N, C-alpha and C positions, 0 to 999 in steps of 0.2 A: 585518489591517484588515477592515472590514465587507464590502468588495468580494469578499473570498475566499468568503464564504458567500452573497452576493447576486448572483452572476454567472449565475444561471439562474432561470427562472420558479418562483415559490413553489409553484405547483400541480403541477409536474412534478419528476421526478428529474433530478439533474445528469447531464450527458452527458460522458463521458470518451472522447475520440477517440484511437485508436491508429493511428499512421502511421509509415511508413518505406519504404525502398527494398526491392526484391525480396530475399527470404531474410534480412531483418534480424532475424527472430525474434519479431516482435510477436505473432503468433498463438500461437506456442509459449508465450510468457509467460502469456497469458490461459488457455490450456488447462491448464498446470501449476498455476497459483495458484487458479483458480476452478473447475476441473473435475477436479482431482486426477489429471490424466494424468501418467504417469511421464515424466521428462525424455527417456528413451531412446525412448519411443513417438513423440515429436514429430518424429522423423526421417521419419515416414511421413505427416505432415499434408499434405493437398492444398493447392494454391495457392489463396489467397483471391481469388475472381473477382468478388465484389460486396461491398457493405457488409453486414457481419454484425452484427446488434444483439443483445446479450445483456443481459437484465434481471437485475440483482443485487439480491436481496431476502433476504440472509442473516440480518440482525439489524436491530434498530431504528436502529443507528448505521452500518450499511453498506447504503445504498440508493443505487443509481446505475444508469446505462445505459452499457454498454461498446459502442463503435462501432469495429469492426475494418475498416479500409479496405483495398481492394486495393493492391497495390504502387504507390507513387508513382513516376512517371516524371520525368526531369529537367525536362521542360517542362510538367508537369501544372498548375502554378499559373499558368502563362501562357496556355495554350490553353483551360483550363477555369476561368478566373478568376471569372466570375460564379457558376458552380456552387459552387465552394468558398467564396466569400464568403457566399453564402446559408447554407451548412451551418455555417460558423464562428459565425454569429450565435447559434446555440443551444448552442455548445460551452462547457462550464465549464473543462475542462482538456484541453490538447493534449499527449499523450504521444508523443514522437518517439523511435524506436528506431534506433540506429546499430550496425551490425555492426563491432566494433572489430578483428575478425580480417581484414578486408579490407586489402589492402596499401596502398590509398589510399582513405581515406573522405572525400576532398574533395568528391566528388559528393553524398554524403549530407549533408554540411555545407552545401553550396550549396542543396540542396533544402529543408533545414531552415530556412535563413535566409529563403528566399522564402516558405515556408509560414507562418512566424511573423509576418513582415511583413504578409502578407495577412490572417491571423487577427486580428492586433492592430488593423488598420484596420477590419475588419468588426465586431469585438467588443473594445472597449478593456479589458474586465474579464477577458479570457481569461487563464488561467494556463498556463505552459509547463513541462513536465518532460522532460528528455532522459535517455534510458537508453543509456549506452555499454555495449553488450551483448556477450555471448559472451566474457567476460573471464576465464573460469575457468582458462585455460591460461597466462595472463600473470602476470608478476611484479608485486609491489606497486609498484615504481618505474614500470613501464610503465603500469600502471593510473592512477597519480597523474598522470603526464604527459599521458595521453589525456584525463582528466577536466579538467585545467587548460587544455589546448589548446582543447577544445571550448567551455569556458566563456568563455575569453578571446576566441575568435573571435566568439562570439555577442554578447558584451558590446560589442565594437568595432562590429559590424554594426548592432546596435540603436541604439547611440549615434549612428552616422552617419545612420541613418534617423530620428532623433529620436523613437524609440518607447520608452516606459517599460513594459516587460513583465516581470512577475515570472518568473524563470527559474532552475531548479536543474538540476544535472547529477549523475547517479548512475552508478556502475559496477556492473553486474549480471551474473548468470549464473543459469540455471535449475538448475544443478547444486549450488548452495549456497543459503544463506539470504539472500544479498544482494538477490535480486529481491523477496523477501517484505518486507524492510526498506524497500526503495525504494517499493514499491506501498503499504505502510502509510502512508508520508508523503504519497503522492499522494492517497489517499482521505481522509486527514484534512483536506485542504483544502476538502472539501465537507461536512464534518461540522459542522453548525451549533452543536452542543453541545460542541465541543472545548474551549473555555476553561473551561467549568464542569466537565467531566470531568477535565481536568488539575488543576484546583484541588482536586477531591474526592480524587484520587490523592495529591496532595501532603499533604493533611490526614491521610489514612490513614497514610501513611508517618511523618509527624511524631508521630502519636499512638501508633504501633506500633513505632517505632524500626526501620523497614525500610530496605532499600537501594535497591530499584528495583521499580516496579510497572507492569504493562501491563493494559489492558482489551482482550481479544483476541476476535476473531470466530472461534469454534471451527471453522467450516467451511473457511475459507480460511487461517487462522492469521495473518491480518493484524492488527496491533494498531491499533485505532481511536482509542486515546489512550494516553499514557504520562505519568508524572510529569514535572515541569519540568526535572529533571536531564538532562544529555546522555545519550542512549541508548548503552549499551555493547553493541557488536555481539555478542560472545560470550554476554553475559547474555540478550539477546533470543533468540539461537539456542538456548540452554538452555531458556528458557521455552517456545519453540515446540516443542521436543522433548517437553517435559512435556505439552503439550496433545495431541500425537500419542499419547503413551502412554495418557493418561487416556481419550481418545476410542476408541482401539483396545480397551482393556479394557472400556469402556462398551458397545461393540458386542457384546462376548461375554457380559458378565455384567450389564450395566445394565438399567434399566427400558426397556420397549419402548414406542414411541410409537404414535400412532393408526394409522400406516401400517406398523407392525411393525418400524421401525428404532429403534436405540438413541438416546437423547436425551443427547448429550454434555454439554449445559449443565446437566444435572441431577446430574452426578457431580463430587464434590470429591475432593481428594487433598492429602497432605503428603508430600513427598519429601526425604529427608535427603541432603546432599552430603558428599563426603569432607572438605571444609574446615570442616564443622560447621554451615554455613548450611542453611536450609530453604527449599524452594520450595513455596509454598501456592497451590493452585488452588481457587477457589471459584466456584460458579455465580452469575450475576447476573441473567440474563434469557434470552430465546430465543437460543440459540446464542452467548451472550455470557458470557465467563468472566473473572474477575480472576486474574491470575498475578502473585504478589509474591515477591520474594527477601528473606528475613528472616535476621538474624544468629542465632547460637546462643542468645543471651540471651532470645529470645521463648519458648523452651521452658518457662520458669518463669512465663510470663504468658499461659497458654492462655486463661483466662477473659476477660481484657481483649482479647486478640486476636480472640476469637470475637465479642465485643460490637462491636468496631470493624468487623469484616467485615459484621455485620448492619446497622450504621448506614450503611456505604458502599453496601451492596446497596439499601437503601431510598432513598438519595439518587439513585443511578443510575436506579432504576426510576421515580422521579418525573420524570426528564428524558426518559424514553422517549416518543416520539410516540404 
């Protein structure tokens, strides 16, 4: 709906608030995804003592402000209600991180319910994303149960409070691609061009007989758009790894930018898989690349595929601010 893209002032960047209880992992998530910190290094991150604002200006389709809040206390939204109400008025997305490894995360859930209720009353257009985090050591059944329990608890609470808040729950870990996939879907909510980009990707696949395609921010590996088919997790993981390979090779052998760094968005690649499929990576714009999985049949249609890539590139560039 339009409210997804109009929930923040048009003259400013959308603000994404990261909140959670102490040691929930919210700061680690941002460090790993946006600052390329190794997951193991996050063990030494200092406690967040004040609101830390990070300006994200990676590519034309990934523009936002990340606000990392100090640990939320159980009574924070009661004792500082006016303070948080004022802050929530400028919030586009509230990302709440829950440490699922805690024996009892009822306290985190209670604080989440209080925070969402306060945010929704202060800003009816706010979007809410819940990350059930640190799930790398849990089995699939436990992950599913935790995701379902959190979603059901929030649905009941919001219904009782008569609040209509768009809310999604993701299971994540910084030790695999789940956190990248979840944050990809988060940032897409503030991408005004998402419907047009998705339509362009659908058109490309239909004309090229492709399987799945992503428009990826090469710096963070988040996909700012995908085709309309359901995203297959292993396929995205594969495409993310391809971006890593091309960027790493580009840093060694690629053209150097004005500051002496390699320009990953200027390097293209075609990688063949053992099942005969091909992964095509094509530069589109500043730090923005197209990654598409194509069947073996496209080998015989190289000219057509090249023309389709060129047409797609021009379409996307026309949408860039």
